[in-house]
Legacy VTK file of the C-alpha trace (Angstrom):
# vtk DataFile Version 3.0
C-alpha trace
ASCII
DATASET POLYDATA
POINTS 120 float
-3.087 45.789 -15.680
0.101 48.037 -16.347
3.429 46.065 -15.817
6.074 48.303 -14.543
8.639 45.733 -15.187
7.751 44.934 -18.776
10.836 46.834 -20.084
13.103 44.426 -18.345
11.718 41.394 -20.266
12.760 40.548 -23.809
10.178 37.898 -24.576
6.913 36.974 -25.871
3.925 37.286 -23.632
3.546 33.535 -23.240
7.231 32.977 -22.182
6.377 35.843 -19.609
3.494 34.042 -18.378
5.476 30.587 -18.241
8.305 32.700 -16.093
5.516 33.711 -13.815
4.402 30.178 -13.419
7.839 29.089 -12.663
8.217 31.699 -9.829
5.060 30.888 -8.283
5.606 27.080 -8.011
9.101 27.524 -7.023
7.647 29.825 -4.102
5.173 27.212 -2.909
7.743 24.374 -2.834
10.438 26.150 -1.173
8.157 28.019 1.156
5.990 25.230 2.459
8.026 21.970 1.952
9.113 21.210 5.761
5.774 22.469 7.261
4.424 20.465 10.178
1.164 18.869 9.066
-1.396 16.119 10.135
-4.945 15.249 8.989
-6.357 18.238 11.277
-4.593 21.011 9.432
-4.412 19.497 5.876
-7.221 21.649 4.576
-6.435 24.801 6.222
-2.781 24.217 4.807
-4.327 23.749 1.323
-6.162 26.890 1.583
-3.330 28.993 2.910
-1.017 27.920 0.064
-3.956 28.633 -2.404
-4.895 31.956 -1.144
-1.027 33.048 -1.040
-0.122 32.214 -4.512
-3.729 33.854 -5.785
-2.389 37.340 -4.255
0.643 37.310 -6.621
0.650 39.163 -10.030
-0.935 37.574 -13.066
-2.321 34.534 -11.301
-6.099 33.764 -12.578
-6.393 30.460 -10.713
-4.925 28.103 -8.185
-5.789 24.499 -6.822
-3.759 22.909 -4.079
-4.146 19.377 -3.016
-1.999 17.613 -0.111
-2.367 13.667 -0.364
-3.958 12.656 2.811
-2.961 8.986 2.414
0.690 9.860 2.588
0.024 11.771 5.595
-2.009 8.869 7.282
0.757 6.377 6.403
3.485 8.438 7.992
1.939 9.922 11.145
4.156 8.769 13.978
4.159 8.850 17.761
3.976 12.719 17.740
0.981 12.852 15.473
2.545 14.937 12.737
4.947 14.794 9.621
6.450 17.428 7.734
5.129 18.388 4.189
7.058 16.905 1.413
6.832 17.346 -2.503
5.570 14.100 -2.908
2.391 15.115 -1.196
1.684 18.182 -3.400
-0.491 18.439 -6.231
-0.702 21.991 -7.522
-2.332 23.500 -10.560
-1.935 27.195 -11.292
-3.367 29.197 -14.201
-1.217 32.444 -15.272
-2.471 35.081 -17.586
0.044 37.664 -18.819
-1.737 39.918 -21.286
-3.266 37.923 -23.988
-1.375 34.948 -23.182
-2.663 32.238 -20.672
-0.527 29.154 -19.266
-1.361 26.200 -16.853
1.404 24.952 -14.935
1.695 22.175 -12.392
3.697 20.877 -9.416
2.936 17.101 -9.279
4.716 14.201 -8.019
5.789 11.887 -10.702
6.496 8.275 -9.309
8.558 6.835 -12.351
10.857 9.837 -11.763
10.542 9.901 -7.943
10.430 13.559 -8.135
8.046 16.402 -7.551
8.103 17.807 -11.204
7.218 21.621 -11.679
5.874 21.639 -15.589
3.728 23.535 -18.367
0.718 22.107 -19.333
-2.005 23.121 -21.876
LINES 1 121
120 0 1 2 3 4 5 6 7 8 9 10 11 12 13 14 15 16 17 18 19 20 21 22 23 24 25 26 27 28 29 30 31 32 33 34 35 36 37 38 39 40 41 42 43 44 45 46 47 48 49 50 51 52 53 54 55 56 57 58 59 60 61 62 63 64 65 66 67 68 69 70 71 72 73 74 75 76 77 78 79 80 81 82 83 84 85 86 87 88 89 90 91 92 93 94 95 96 97 98 99 100 101 102 103 104 105 106 107 108 109 110 111 112 113 114 115 116 117 118 119
């Protein structure tokens, strides 16, 4: 695929892939955290998040899981809660030219933080 933005980036293909991964994970987090959820729409929301990231440039793969146990514990009288970062477990695969990276959004309990990071 020809990249019309290529001339604006002065980095390696791997660095560009990592940049793209960060954009995608940031988009997921900031677009979806706060969405009303309960057990009945959990799977459809997972699929919606996955499908939305798959249409973005350079994305090879995506997996989105929302922790149903947290949802079960927190449902109150109105039978829904809002999505939070600690519920998300996201893996995306990015390919930019010959470089591939896997990036993650995962809640890290010892940090008490939904961390975005690059893996293998």
